[in-house]
MDAnalysis code that builds the backbone (N, CA, C; Angstrom):
import MDAnalysis as mda
import numpy as np

u = mda.Universe.empty(471, n_residues=157, atom_resindex=np.repeat(np.arange(157), 3), trajectory=True)
u.add_TopologyAttr("name", ["N", "CA", "C"] * 157)
u.add_TopologyAttr("resid", np.arange(1, 158))
u.add_TopologyAttr("resname", ["UNK", "UNK", "UNK", "UNK", "UNK", "UNK", "UNK", "UNK", "UNK", "UNK", "UNK", "UNK", "UNK", "UNK", "UNK", "UNK", "UNK", "UNK", "UNK", "UNK", "UNK", "UNK", "UNK", "UNK", "UNK", "UNK", "UNK", "UNK", "UNK", "UNK", "UNK", "UNK", "UNK", "UNK", "UNK", "UNK", "UNK", "UNK", "UNK", "UNK", "UNK", "UNK", "UNK", "UNK", "UNK", "UNK", "UNK", "UNK", "UNK", "UNK", "UNK", "UNK", "UNK", "UNK", "UNK", "UNK", "UNK", "UNK", "UNK", "UNK", "UNK", "UNK", "UNK", "UNK", "UNK", "UNK", "UNK", "UNK", "UNK", "UNK", "UNK", "UNK", "UNK", "UNK", "UNK", "UNK", "UNK", "UNK", "UNK", "UNK", "UNK", "UNK", "UNK", "UNK", "UNK", "UNK", "UNK", "UNK", "UNK", "UNK", "UNK", "UNK", "UNK", "UNK", "UNK", "UNK", "UNK", "UNK", "UNK", "UNK", "UNK", "UNK", "UNK", "UNK", "UNK", "UNK", "UNK", "UNK", "UNK", "UNK", "UNK", "UNK", "UNK", "UNK", "UNK", "UNK", "UNK", "UNK", "UNK", "UNK", "UNK", "UNK", "UNK", "UNK", "UNK", "UNK", "UNK", "UNK", "UNK", "UNK", "UNK", "UNK", "UNK", "UNK", "UNK", "UNK", "UNK", "UNK", "UNK", "UNK", "UNK", "UNK", "UNK", "UNK", "UNK", "UNK", "UNK", "UNK", "UNK", "UNK", "UNK", "UNK", "UNK", "UNK", "UNK", "UNK", "UNK"])
u.atoms.positions = np.array([
    [88.656, 103.403, 45.068],
    [88.596, 103.386, 46.649],
    [88.817, 105.335, 46.789],
    [88.114, 105.752, 48.171],
    [87.895, 107.234, 48.472],
    [87.463, 107.120, 49.877],
    [87.637, 108.504, 50.562],
    [87.038, 108.361, 51.709],
    [85.686, 107.916, 51.887],
    [85.160, 108.363, 51.328],
    [83.551, 108.022, 51.555],
    [83.276, 106.490, 51.371],
    [83.747, 105.751, 50.538],
    [83.507, 104.517, 50.259],
    [84.212, 103.810, 51.593],
    [85.236, 104.380, 52.383],
    [85.919, 103.591, 53.421],
    [85.197, 104.046, 54.585],
    [84.703, 105.283, 54.652],
    [83.465, 105.584, 55.895],
    [82.409, 105.012, 55.766],
    [82.187, 104.980, 54.597],
    [80.475, 104.374, 54.578],
    [80.597, 102.887, 55.003],
    [81.708, 102.171, 54.742],
    [81.962, 100.384, 55.158],
    [81.900, 100.467, 56.401],
    [83.300, 101.116, 56.983],
    [83.108, 100.756, 58.500],
    [81.417, 101.633, 58.962],
    [80.890, 102.627, 58.927],
    [79.839, 102.691, 59.484],
    [78.997, 101.787, 59.357],
    [78.774, 100.798, 58.187],
    [78.206, 99.609, 58.393],
    [78.610, 98.740, 58.999],
    [79.910, 98.489, 59.296],
    [80.238, 97.178, 60.205],
    [80.038, 97.631, 61.721],
    [79.711, 98.684, 61.867],
    [79.812, 99.144, 63.515],
    [77.782, 98.531, 63.697],
    [77.728, 98.445, 62.748],
    [76.165, 97.678, 63.422],
    [75.679, 96.425, 62.409],
    [76.361, 96.200, 61.482],
    [76.076, 94.772, 60.779],
    [76.911, 93.865, 61.273],
    [78.197, 93.842, 61.661],
    [78.764, 92.361, 62.021],
    [78.589, 92.235, 63.361],
    [78.021, 90.770, 63.363],
    [77.467, 90.294, 64.158],
    [77.755, 90.154, 65.165],
    [78.785, 89.488, 65.043],
    [80.171, 89.589, 66.103],
    [80.536, 90.601, 67.168],
    [80.683, 91.868, 66.114],
    [81.199, 93.125, 66.586],
    [80.054, 93.332, 68.015],
    [78.619, 93.640, 66.896],
    [77.318, 93.741, 67.561],
    [77.353, 93.321, 69.221],
    [77.338, 91.854, 68.930],
    [77.122, 90.939, 70.406],
    [78.696, 91.499, 71.204],
    [79.811, 91.596, 70.657],
    [80.495, 92.160, 71.812],
    [79.940, 93.320, 72.305],
    [79.593, 94.475, 71.783],
    [79.184, 95.871, 72.400],
    [77.860, 95.532, 73.096],
    [77.045, 94.574, 72.518],
    [76.082, 94.415, 73.461],
    [76.849, 94.106, 74.947],
    [77.318, 93.107, 75.188],
    [78.317, 92.109, 76.089],
    [78.675, 93.175, 76.749],
    [79.714, 94.518, 76.545],
    [80.059, 95.022, 76.801],
    [79.465, 96.456, 77.973],
    [78.412, 96.881, 77.120],
    [77.403, 97.739, 77.640],
    [76.277, 97.862, 78.601],
    [75.694, 96.009, 77.747],
    [74.429, 95.936, 77.999],
    [73.049, 96.214, 77.274],
    [73.334, 96.853, 76.252],
    [72.339, 97.001, 75.520],
    [72.907, 96.853, 74.092],
    [72.020, 97.052, 72.828],
    [72.249, 97.003, 71.649],
    [72.663, 98.274, 71.099],
    [73.593, 98.400, 70.115],
    [74.074, 99.611, 70.097],
    [73.373, 99.753, 68.038],
    [72.229, 100.446, 67.800],
    [71.695, 100.095, 66.062],
    [71.583, 101.998, 65.297],
    [72.140, 102.930, 66.042],
    [72.371, 104.091, 65.689],
    [73.776, 104.575, 65.449],
    [74.139, 105.074, 64.023],
    [75.358, 105.834, 64.052],
    [74.831, 106.866, 63.141],
    [75.772, 107.732, 64.171],
    [75.033, 109.465, 63.520],
    [76.533, 109.696, 62.569],
    [76.335, 110.294, 61.594],
    [76.988, 110.529, 60.712],
    [77.666, 111.989, 60.852],
    [77.797, 112.668, 60.965],
    [78.371, 113.841, 61.821],
    [78.807, 113.835, 63.134],
    [79.593, 115.268, 63.347],
    [80.205, 115.182, 64.310],
    [78.887, 116.181, 65.562],
    [78.166, 115.606, 65.523],
    [77.075, 116.224, 66.461],
    [77.741, 116.757, 68.102],
    [77.359, 118.182, 68.436],
    [78.168, 117.801, 69.385],
    [77.144, 116.770, 70.578],
    [77.538, 116.456, 71.673],
    [77.332, 114.876, 72.440],
    [76.253, 115.848, 73.073],
    [76.222, 117.079, 73.654],
    [75.084, 117.730, 74.597],
    [74.339, 117.534, 73.872],
    [73.878, 117.996, 72.521],
    [72.890, 118.115, 71.325],
    [72.311, 116.250, 71.489],
    [72.798, 115.802, 71.500],
    [72.309, 114.127, 71.525],
    [71.392, 113.988, 72.611],
    [70.323, 113.566, 72.044],
    [69.397, 113.180, 73.228],
    [69.356, 111.724, 73.849],
    [68.923, 111.648, 74.943],
    [68.627, 110.177, 75.576],
    [68.070, 109.440, 74.776],
    [66.831, 109.792, 74.471],
    [66.221, 109.107, 73.125],
    [67.020, 108.429, 72.022],
    [68.463, 108.853, 71.614],
    [69.076, 108.434, 70.762],
    [70.356, 107.718, 71.037],
    [70.475, 107.189, 72.500],
    [71.493, 106.429, 72.981],
    [70.886, 105.287, 73.406],
    [71.929, 104.407, 73.168],
    [73.179, 104.381, 72.724],
    [73.689, 104.639, 71.331],
    [74.730, 105.343, 70.889],
    [74.860, 105.434, 69.804],
    [76.199, 105.507, 68.935],
    [76.745, 105.331, 68.370],
    [77.934, 105.893, 67.529],
    [77.737, 107.448, 66.779],
    [79.099, 107.935, 67.322],
    [78.925, 109.112, 66.328],
    [80.632, 109.332, 65.586],
    [80.558, 109.179, 64.087],
    [81.624, 109.424, 63.344],
    [81.903, 110.391, 62.605],
    [83.277, 111.091, 62.409],
    [83.824, 112.097, 62.180],
    [84.999, 111.800, 61.349],
    [85.522, 112.072, 59.900],
    [86.603, 112.145, 59.152],
    [87.642, 113.462, 60.409],
    [88.774, 112.803, 60.645],
    [89.864, 113.159, 61.023],
    [90.848, 113.545, 60.015],
    [91.785, 113.836, 60.336],
    [93.092, 114.826, 59.566],
    [93.164, 113.570, 58.612],
    [93.692, 114.013, 57.469],
    [94.522, 112.848, 56.203],
    [95.852, 113.491, 56.144],
    [96.928, 112.692, 54.998],
    [98.004, 113.373, 54.622],
    [98.488, 112.089, 53.834],
    [99.154, 112.227, 53.270],
    [99.916, 111.659, 51.895],
    [100.346, 110.554, 52.440],
    [100.917, 109.580, 51.852],
    [101.346, 108.405, 52.494],
    [101.871, 107.441, 51.922],
    [103.109, 106.777, 52.486],
    [103.902, 106.043, 51.644],
    [103.785, 104.215, 51.390],
    [102.459, 104.104, 51.485],
    [101.715, 102.601, 51.359],
    [102.128, 102.184, 50.348],
    [101.670, 102.675, 49.020],
    [102.276, 102.057, 48.039],
    [103.413, 101.804, 47.636],
    [104.444, 101.941, 48.689],
    [105.973, 101.550, 48.247],
    [106.873, 102.457, 47.494],
    [106.156, 103.918, 47.319],
    [106.580, 104.607, 46.608],
    [107.696, 105.508, 47.755],
    [107.943, 106.996, 47.208],
    [108.925, 107.590, 47.896],
    [108.100, 108.100, 49.302],
    [108.534, 108.639, 49.730],
    [107.683, 109.295, 51.611],
    [106.296, 109.996, 51.674],
    [106.012, 110.743, 50.078],
    [104.832, 111.480, 49.822],
    [103.993, 110.125, 49.476],
    [104.126, 109.136, 48.778],
    [103.279, 108.142, 47.856],
    [102.740, 108.777, 46.760],
    [103.501, 109.790, 46.074],
    [103.180, 110.703, 44.921],
    [104.318, 110.231, 43.856],
    [104.092, 109.783, 42.784],
    [105.710, 109.426, 42.017],
    [105.327, 110.442, 40.759],
    [105.989, 111.075, 40.083],
    [105.751, 111.921, 38.665],
    [105.202, 111.313, 37.875],
    [104.376, 111.082, 37.501],
    [103.846, 110.038, 35.849],
    [102.846, 109.286, 36.145],
    [103.005, 108.914, 37.654],
    [101.464, 107.658, 38.428],
    [100.556, 108.108, 38.350],
    [99.804, 107.512, 38.029],
    [98.089, 107.736, 37.908],
    [97.534, 107.341, 39.386],
    [98.376, 107.697, 40.424],
    [97.659, 106.884, 41.476],
    [98.378, 107.824, 42.873],
    [97.708, 107.809, 43.628],
    [98.571, 108.342, 45.106],
    [97.973, 107.805, 46.297],
    [98.682, 107.529, 47.435],
    [98.162, 107.128, 48.663],
    [98.293, 107.788, 49.709],
    [97.210, 107.590, 50.487],
    [96.561, 108.751, 51.863],
    [96.193, 107.622, 53.221],
    [96.650, 108.787, 53.893],
    [96.363, 107.974, 55.202],
    [94.963, 109.207, 55.853],
    [94.174, 108.737, 56.512],
    [93.514, 109.440, 57.231],
    [93.069, 108.935, 58.205],
    [92.692, 110.022, 59.463],
    [92.206, 109.776, 60.717],
    [90.823, 109.686, 60.595],
    [89.698, 108.429, 61.365],
    [88.349, 108.292, 61.327],
    [87.875, 108.476, 63.032],
    [87.206, 109.368, 62.997],
    [87.127, 109.006, 64.482],
    [86.119, 108.571, 65.184],
    [85.406, 107.588, 66.372],
    [84.587, 106.945, 66.306],
    [84.253, 107.349, 67.420],
    [83.003, 107.277, 67.917],
    [82.790, 108.042, 69.857],
    [81.466, 106.605, 69.642],
    [81.478, 106.306, 70.621],
    [80.329, 105.602, 71.148],
    [79.645, 105.799, 72.889],
    [78.532, 106.779, 72.387],
    [77.560, 107.315, 73.884],
    [76.757, 106.165, 74.451],
    [76.577, 106.159, 75.946],
    [75.723, 104.973, 76.189],
    [75.760, 105.826, 77.549],
    [74.503, 106.010, 78.449],
    [74.362, 106.235, 79.607],
    [74.429, 104.835, 80.677],
    [75.191, 105.166, 81.754],
    [75.635, 104.256, 82.673],
    [75.567, 104.821, 84.157],
    [74.933, 104.411, 84.885],
    [74.668, 105.230, 86.172],
    [75.712, 104.968, 87.496],
    [76.473, 103.558, 86.910],
    [76.797, 103.188, 87.999],
    [78.719, 103.376, 87.596],
    [79.730, 104.014, 88.318],
    [80.708, 104.487, 88.192],
    [81.722, 103.089, 87.765],
    [81.767, 102.031, 88.286],
    [82.052, 100.700, 88.360],
    [82.023, 100.439, 87.147],
    [81.031, 100.378, 87.090],
    [79.963, 99.371, 85.708],
    [80.738, 99.970, 84.130],
    [80.840, 101.480, 84.674],
    [81.015, 102.065, 83.043],
    [82.604, 101.902, 83.093],
    [83.107, 101.860, 84.111],
    [84.919, 101.791, 84.249],
    [84.775, 100.207, 83.224],
    [84.700, 99.296, 83.513],
    [84.480, 97.672, 83.224],
    [83.765, 98.239, 81.662],
    [82.672, 98.742, 81.290],
    [82.439, 98.847, 80.119],
    [83.503, 99.154, 78.821],
    [83.977, 100.554, 79.531],
    [85.033, 101.196, 78.957],
    [86.526, 100.368, 78.400],
    [87.011, 99.766, 79.658],
    [87.961, 98.516, 79.128],
    [87.508, 97.510, 78.848],
    [86.150, 97.066, 78.446],
    [86.172, 96.188, 76.834],
    [85.803, 96.385, 75.714],
    [86.105, 97.882, 75.413],
    [85.643, 98.361, 74.125],
    [86.867, 98.397, 72.935],
    [88.414, 98.739, 73.730],
    [89.090, 98.828, 72.842],
    [89.788, 97.347, 72.050],
    [89.294, 96.263, 72.956],
    [89.451, 94.802, 72.154],
    [88.226, 94.255, 71.036],
    [87.144, 94.761, 71.665],
    [86.056, 94.551, 70.624],
    [85.979, 95.324, 69.344],
    [86.843, 96.216, 69.614],
    [86.914, 97.388, 68.232],
    [88.529, 96.824, 67.140],
    [88.954, 96.652, 68.042],
    [90.182, 95.704, 67.446],
    [90.117, 94.506, 66.538],
    [89.352, 93.736, 67.446],
    [89.141, 92.453, 66.949],
    [88.211, 92.764, 65.802],
    [87.316, 93.904, 65.756],
    [86.306, 94.003, 64.445],
    [87.626, 94.663, 63.379],
    [88.412, 95.165, 62.933],
    [89.165, 95.233, 62.287],
    [90.218, 94.493, 61.971],
    [90.210, 93.577, 62.896],
    [91.441, 92.159, 62.609],
    [90.548, 91.112, 61.615],
    [88.919, 91.194, 61.861],
    [88.415, 90.571, 61.041],
    [87.882, 91.129, 59.844],
    [88.278, 92.299, 59.632],
    [87.345, 93.288, 58.307],
    [88.441, 94.091, 57.785],
    [89.883, 93.844, 57.978],
    [90.953, 94.913, 57.527],
    [90.754, 95.569, 56.758],
    [90.146, 95.550, 55.788],
    [90.155, 96.362, 54.589],
    [88.995, 96.859, 53.802],
    [87.859, 97.364, 55.119],
    [86.733, 97.720, 54.773],
    [86.550, 98.567, 53.739],
    [85.288, 98.248, 52.719],
    [85.154, 99.107, 51.880],
    [86.508, 99.033, 50.557],
    [87.137, 98.063, 50.440],
    [88.348, 98.160, 49.697],
    [89.613, 98.602, 50.065],
    [89.300, 99.814, 51.153],
    [90.664, 100.343, 51.023],
    [91.832, 99.740, 51.678],
    [92.996, 100.084, 51.393],
    [94.179, 99.412, 51.634],
    [94.029, 98.136, 53.095],
    [93.840, 99.118, 54.127],
    [93.969, 98.291, 55.462],
    [93.356, 99.810, 56.239],
    [93.094, 99.438, 57.284],
    [92.247, 100.357, 58.638],
    [92.292, 99.620, 59.850],
    [92.556, 99.962, 60.690],
    [93.237, 99.663, 61.759],
    [92.815, 100.487, 63.157],
    [92.405, 100.103, 64.658],
    [92.429, 100.691, 65.678],
    [94.067, 100.991, 65.940],
    [93.717, 102.594, 65.905],
    [94.989, 103.055, 66.468],
    [95.201, 103.908, 67.994],
    [94.374, 104.328, 68.795],
    [94.212, 104.680, 69.507],
    [92.714, 104.994, 70.342],
    [92.526, 105.481, 71.399],
    [91.530, 105.354, 71.998],
    [91.465, 106.189, 73.424],
    [90.399, 107.126, 73.336],
    [90.493, 108.143, 74.564],
    [88.826, 107.853, 75.180],
    [89.308, 107.650, 76.476],
    [87.865, 107.607, 77.236],
    [87.993, 108.898, 77.604],
    [86.388, 108.792, 78.104],
    [86.649, 110.549, 79.047],
    [86.164, 110.332, 80.228],
    [86.702, 109.026, 81.067],
    [87.077, 108.225, 82.118],
    [85.701, 109.518, 83.501],
    [84.834, 109.239, 82.967],
    [83.468, 109.644, 83.441],
    [83.170, 111.287, 83.562],
    [83.684, 111.880, 83.019],
    [83.561, 113.202, 83.447],
    [82.000, 113.823, 83.050],
    [81.707, 113.130, 81.935],
    [80.185, 113.701, 81.897],
    [79.322, 112.667, 82.455],
    [79.674, 111.849, 83.511],
    [78.685, 110.872, 84.182],
    [77.376, 111.272, 84.565],
    [76.020, 110.989, 84.466],
    [76.396, 109.211, 83.996],
    [76.453, 108.869, 82.373],
    [76.597, 110.169, 81.404],
    [76.736, 109.349, 79.910],
    [78.378, 109.387, 79.928],
    [78.639, 108.205, 78.935],
    [79.978, 107.578, 79.057],
    [79.870, 107.521, 77.697],
    [81.293, 108.309, 77.613],
    [81.876, 108.476, 75.986],
    [83.360, 107.807, 75.672],
    [83.370, 107.048, 74.829],
    [84.782, 106.515, 74.881],
    [84.791, 107.017, 72.959],
    [85.837, 107.654, 72.700],
    [86.299, 108.009, 71.584],
    [87.507, 106.974, 70.620],
    [87.367, 106.687, 69.649],
    [88.457, 105.492, 69.107],
    [88.955, 106.540, 67.685],
    [90.263, 106.460, 67.722],
    [90.660, 106.691, 66.542],
    [91.090, 105.757, 65.516],
    [90.606, 105.560, 64.200],
    [91.062, 104.112, 63.339],
    [91.593, 105.447, 62.283],
    [92.960, 104.136, 61.805],
    [93.756, 104.853, 61.203],
    [93.406, 104.174, 59.688],
    [93.115, 104.503, 58.368],
    [92.759, 104.507, 57.017],
    [93.699, 104.501, 56.269],
    [94.200, 103.586, 55.391],
    [94.910, 103.961, 54.029],
    [94.087, 103.539, 53.145],
    [94.146, 104.954, 51.907],
    [93.772, 104.342, 50.891],
    [94.483, 104.887, 49.664],
    [94.149, 104.306, 48.328],
    [94.643, 104.630, 47.428],
    [94.084, 105.387, 46.253],
    [94.016, 106.972, 45.861],
    [92.922, 107.095, 44.853],
    [94.289, 107.384, 43.760],
    [92.872, 107.166, 42.520],
    [93.805, 106.662, 41.345],
    [92.914, 107.871, 40.176],
    [93.809, 108.253, 39.161],
    [93.386, 108.905, 38.592],
    [92.073, 108.212, 37.208],
])
């Protein structure tokens, strides 16, 4: 298990989980079939690429997930637990500010349910929606909604 395996599995879930895809289409009124893998500056993403997901690895640190000491590392053992964050942004265009507010409000539930159905993507220990940050219409009509997903993995020797 490693960061790239978990990240690839989550990337696939964003477009391949039929229930999630239907929830997102119902929320924003169009399907989202594209996932950009690098943290491309939003201003550089053309209208022809919208709607899309943008993913980028966030910070990571040792974890006590494995039940060891506070750092998750025990001398003589062959594994270490880590926690890391994955930032996932949904970008789409919506002209109506009222509609956009309703759309942003529907997104946390859809993403949380995705991880309730798929709690160990790519074989990780666990992954869940930790936080979200809507842009509150700052870039209107471009809508930006960022989710932070918490992932727990164990690396072995």
